[in-house]
KEGU-785743 format. One record per residue (C-alpha): residue number from 0; x, y, z. Coordinates in steps of 0.2 Angstrom, whole numbers. Each point is the difference from the previous one (the first is absolute). Layout:
N
(NUM (X Y Z))
...
END
This chain:
362
(0 (30 33 101))
(1 (17 7 1))
(2 (18 -3 -7))
(3 (6 -17 5))
(4 (-18 -8 1))
(5 (-6 -13 -11))
(6 (-15 -6 -9))
(7 (-4 -18 -6))
(8 (-9 -4 -16))
(9 (0 -14 -13))
(10 (12 -3 -14))
(11 (-8 6 -17))
(12 (-12 12 11))
(13 (-6 17 -6))
(14 (16 11 -3))
(15 (-7 15 10))
(16 (2 -7 17))
(17 (19 0 -4))
(18 (0 17 -6))
(19 (-9 7 15))
(20 (12 -9 11))
(21 (15 7 -8))
(22 (-7 17 2))
(23 (1 -2 19))
(24 (16 -8 0))
(25 (-8 -17 5))
(26 (6 -17 -6))
(27 (-12 -11 -10))
(28 (2 -18 4))
(29 (-8 -11 -14))
(30 (-6 -17 5))
(31 (1 -14 -12))
(32 (-16 -3 -10))
(33 (-8 -17 -2))
(34 (-6 -3 -18))
(35 (1 19 -3))
(36 (-11 3 13))
(37 (1 7 18))
(38 (7 -12 13))
(39 (-7 5 17))
(40 (10 -12 10))
(41 (16 7 -10))
(42 (-5 18 4))
(43 (-2 -4 19))
(44 (18 -8 -1))
(45 (7 16 -7))
(46 (-7 10 14))
(47 (15 8 11))
(48 (0 11 15))
(49 (2 15 -13))
(50 (-16 -5 -8))
(51 (-14 13 0))
(52 (-12 -3 -14))
(53 (-5 -16 -10))
(54 (-7 4 -17))
(55 (-11 -14 -8))
(56 (-9 3 -17))
(57 (-15 -11 -3))
(58 (-2 -4 -14))
(59 (18 3 -3))
(60 (6 13 -14))
(61 (8 -6 -12))
(62 (-1 -18 2))
(63 (-20 -1 4))
(64 (2 -13 13))
(65 (-14 0 14))
(66 (0 -4 19))
(67 (-16 -8 7))
(68 (-8 5 16))
(69 (6 -15 9))
(70 (17 3 -4))
(71 (0 18 5))
(72 (-9 -5 16))
(73 (15 -12 5))
(74 (13 13 -5))
(75 (-9 14 10))
(76 (-1 -12 16))
(77 (20 -1 0))
(78 (3 19 -4))
(79 (8 9 15))
(80 (-13 12 6))
(81 (12 16 -1))
(82 (3 -2 -19))
(83 (-11 9 -13))
(84 (-7 -12 -13))
(85 (-5 10 -16))
(86 (-11 -10 -12))
(87 (0 8 -17))
(88 (-17 -5 -8))
(89 (1 10 -16))
(90 (-8 -14 -9))
(91 (-13 -4 13))
(92 (-16 1 -11))
(93 (7 -13 -12))
(94 (-1 -14 13))
(95 (-16 -9 5))
(96 (6 -5 17))
(97 (12 12 8))
(98 (7 -1 17))
(99 (-9 11 12))
(100 (15 11 5))
(101 (-11 14 8))
(102 (-5 -12 15))
(103 (18 2 6))
(104 (-2 18 -1))
(105 (-16 -1 10))
(106 (10 -11 12))
(107 (12 14 4))
(108 (14 -9 -10))
(109 (15 10 -8))
(110 (-8 -4 -17))
(111 (-2 12 -14))
(112 (-11 -5 -15))
(113 (3 10 -16))
(114 (-12 2 -15))
(115 (1 9 -15))
(116 (-12 8 -14))
(117 (13 -3 -14))
(118 (-4 -18 -4))
(119 (-18 -6 -2))
(120 (-7 17 2))
(121 (11 7 -15))
(122 (5 15 8))
(123 (19 -1 0))
(124 (3 17 -7))
(125 (-9 9 15))
(126 (12 -9 12))
(127 (-12 -4 14))
(128 (1 -14 13))
(129 (-3 -3 18))
(130 (6 -9 16))
(131 (-10 -7 15))
(132 (8 -2 16))
(133 (-2 3 19))
(134 (-1 18 5))
(135 (16 1 7))
(136 (9 -4 -16))
(137 (-11 11 -10))
(138 (5 14 11))
(139 (18 -2 -4))
(140 (-4 -1 -19))
(141 (-10 16 1))
(142 (15 9 7))
(143 (11 -6 -14))
(144 (-11 1 -15))
(145 (2 14 -13))
(146 (-12 15 0))
(147 (-14 -2 -12))
(148 (7 -18 -5))
(149 (-17 -3 -9))
(150 (-8 12 -10))
(151 (-19 4 0))
(152 (-2 -8 -18))
(153 (7 -16 6))
(154 (-10 -1 16))
(155 (-16 3 -10))
(156 (5 -14 -13))
(157 (4 -12 15))
(158 (-17 3 8))
(159 (-9 -3 -17))
(160 (11 -16 -3))
(161 (-5 -7 17))
(162 (-18 2 -5))
(163 (2 -8 -17))
(164 (-1 -18 4))
(165 (-6 -4 -18))
(166 (16 6 -7))
(167 (11 -11 13))
(168 (-12 -15 -5))
(169 (3 2 -18))
(170 (19 3 1))
(171 (2 -16 11))
(172 (-10 -10 -12))
(173 (11 7 -14))
(174 (15 -3 9))
(175 (-4 -18 5))
(176 (-4 -4 -18))
(177 (16 8 -7))
(178 (11 -7 13))
(179 (-7 -18 -4))
(180 (3 3 -19))
(181 (18 5 3))
(182 (3 -15 11))
(183 (-7 -12 -13))
(184 (10 9 -15))
(185 (17 0 9))
(186 (-3 -18 5))
(187 (-2 -4 -18))
(188 (16 10 -5))
(189 (10 -11 14))
(190 (4 16 10))
(191 (1 -1 18))
(192 (-11 12 9))
(193 (-6 3 19))
(194 (-18 -3 4))
(195 (-6 17 4))
(196 (-14 7 12))
(197 (2 17 -7))
(198 (-3 10 -16))
(199 (17 -6 -9))
(200 (10 -15 -3))
(201 (19 -3 2))
(202 (8 -10 -15))
(203 (17 -7 -2))
(204 (5 5 -18))
(205 (19 -3 2))
(206 (6 17 -2))
(207 (-12 14 7))
(208 (8 16 -7))
(209 (2 -7 -17))
(210 (-18 -6 -1))
(211 (-6 16 7))
(212 (9 10 -14))
(213 (-6 -12 -14))
(214 (-18 2 7))
(215 (2 18 -1))
(216 (1 -1 -19))
(217 (-17 -9 0))
(218 (-6 14 10))
(219 (-3 -11 15))
(220 (7 5 17))
(221 (4 -12 14))
(222 (12 3 15))
(223 (18 -8 0))
(224 (3 -7 18))
(225 (19 1 1))
(226 (-1 14 13))
(227 (-9 -13 11))
(228 (14 -13 -3))
(229 (-10 -9 -12))
(230 (9 3 -17))
(231 (-8 -13 -9))
(232 (-18 5 3))
(233 (-12 13 -5))
(234 (-17 5 8))
(235 (-15 2 -11))
(236 (-15 9 5))
(237 (-17 -6 -4))
(238 (-9 12 -12))
(239 (-16 -2 -10))
(240 (-2 -16 -10))
(241 (5 9 -16))
(242 (16 7 8))
(243 (4 -18 8))
(244 (-2 -8 -17))
(245 (11 12 -8))
(246 (14 -2 14))
(247 (0 -19 -2))
(248 (1 2 -19))
(249 (15 12 1))
(250 (9 -11 14))
(251 (-3 -16 -10))
(252 (8 9 -15))
(253 (15 7 11))
(254 (4 -17 7))
(255 (-1 -9 -17))
(256 (12 13 -6))
(257 (12 -2 15))
(258 (0 -18 -2))
(259 (8 1 -17))
(260 (10 16 2))
(261 (19 -2 2))
(262 (8 7 17))
(263 (7 17 1))
(264 (14 7 10))
(265 (-4 11 14))
(266 (7 16 9))
(267 (9 -11 14))
(268 (-9 8 14))
(269 (-12 -14 2))
(270 (-3 -17 -9))
(271 (-18 5 -4))
(272 (5 17 -9))
(273 (0 -2 -18))
(274 (4 18 -7))
(275 (11 15 6))
(276 (-7 12 12))
(277 (-6 17 -6))
(278 (-4 16 10))
(279 (-7 15 -8))
(280 (4 17 6))
(281 (-11 15 -1))
(282 (7 5 -17))
(283 (-5 -17 -7))
(284 (19 -7 -1))
(285 (4 -17 5))
(286 (13 -5 12))
(287 (6 -18 3))
(288 (-1 -8 16))
(289 (7 -16 7))
(290 (-15 -8 -8))
(291 (-19 0 1))
(292 (1 -11 15))
(293 (8 14 11))
(294 (1 16 -8))
(295 (11 14 8))
(296 (-7 17 1))
(297 (11 14 4))
(298 (-9 17 3))
(299 (5 18 4))
(300 (-18 4 4))
(301 (-17 -7 2))
(302 (-7 -12 -13))
(303 (-18 -5 -3))
(304 (-1 -18 -5))
(305 (-16 -4 -9))
(306 (-5 -17 -1))
(307 (-15 -10 -6))
(308 (-9 -9 14))
(309 (-8 -15 -7))
(310 (-11 -2 16))
(311 (-9 16 -3))
(312 (2 2 -19))
(313 (5 18 2))
(314 (16 10 0))
(315 (9 3 18))
(316 (14 12 5))
(317 (14 -2 13))
(318 (12 13 3))
(319 (15 -9 8))
(320 (16 9 0))
(321 (6 17 5))
(322 (16 8 5))
(323 (-9 14 9))
(324 (-1 1 19))
(325 (-15 -10 6))
(326 (-6 -6 17))
(327 (6 -16 7))
(328 (-18 -8 -1))
(329 (0 5 -19))
(330 (17 -6 -3))
(331 (-4 -17 7))
(332 (-16 -1 -11))
(333 (9 6 -16))
(334 (14 -13 4))
(335 (-11 -15 5))
(336 (-12 2 -14))
(337 (14 2 -13))
(338 (8 -15 5))
(339 (-15 -10 -3))
(340 (-8 10 -15))
(341 (15 5 -12))
(342 (5 -17 -7))
(343 (-8 -7 -14))
(344 (-2 -16 10))
(345 (-15 9 8))
(346 (-7 11 -15))
(347 (3 -14 -12))
(348 (3 11 -14))
(349 (12 15 -6))
(350 (-3 15 11))
(351 (-3 19 -6))
(352 (9 12 11))
(353 (-4 19 -1))
(354 (6 14 11))
(355 (-12 5 14))
(356 (1 15 12))
(357 (-6 -8 17))
(358 (2 -15 10))
(359 (-16 -10 -1))
(360 (-2 -17 4))
(361 (-18 -8 -2))
END
């Protein structure tokens, strides 16, 4: 993929596809969704002579929608053979009847099936995943991958996870039960949600960022979806039944409070923003921005932005800004990731910024 090329994916698809395309100077064409899911006909209509790759997440993150095998088969019968189709199957193990995308690989098609150990296996912190494709595509990936991109501990954990079928079974049972509980309780609260095939539920709460912040006061973390052009929605991950019940109780209380609360003035940067934006520098001082919806960060050196990642329930760091000379590839990564990650639309909360010594994008 080169500058001027294009990828095609669905509206509301996983944001990483757009980030990677921007790193390489490629355009991202987002096909309109259908009922918040991937419309494969719209994706084919969006293909141009510049298109190199089609990305399809199934089930889709963050909406949880699912494409059955017959739909995928009809789509693949119409895909031009020179295009690479990437099926992102991160939630593969949560689905009872997944399409057999590996058979396209066996048939020699330009298909890549991606899987991960971060979801049902619970190994998100070791960052291990894999892709299956025909040998010619794997050879290209092998040339471009980073040295030692998966550490030894991660590989040992991944092998153990593959063998631990009992853990996978119990996790799926727990997820199925918890997801059904959420859907029942959300329906009782008259909250619109998207039926999900994954380990989360997307629910319309009216103002995702405000509800995110309110739930934090109850020590409940959800993901605000404004960065996915879904400002009214939050994504709730299924946990243990005790955690699920706590989440529903907190959400019910927050929604009742919001129903009786007077409206508040916002910063003006966005209709959904309800408070001024704040960015803390390394000394603890607070600098005002245009608003929480679109913070402006001016830096003379690198900054490490530490944020809480609700998907992994752990702290992660991204160093995004530097005035020091860096290589063109690093510059593209920094600018591309920064354009997506530095806004509160994505993080969903005030961001702590401290000086850092080096460029490091994870």
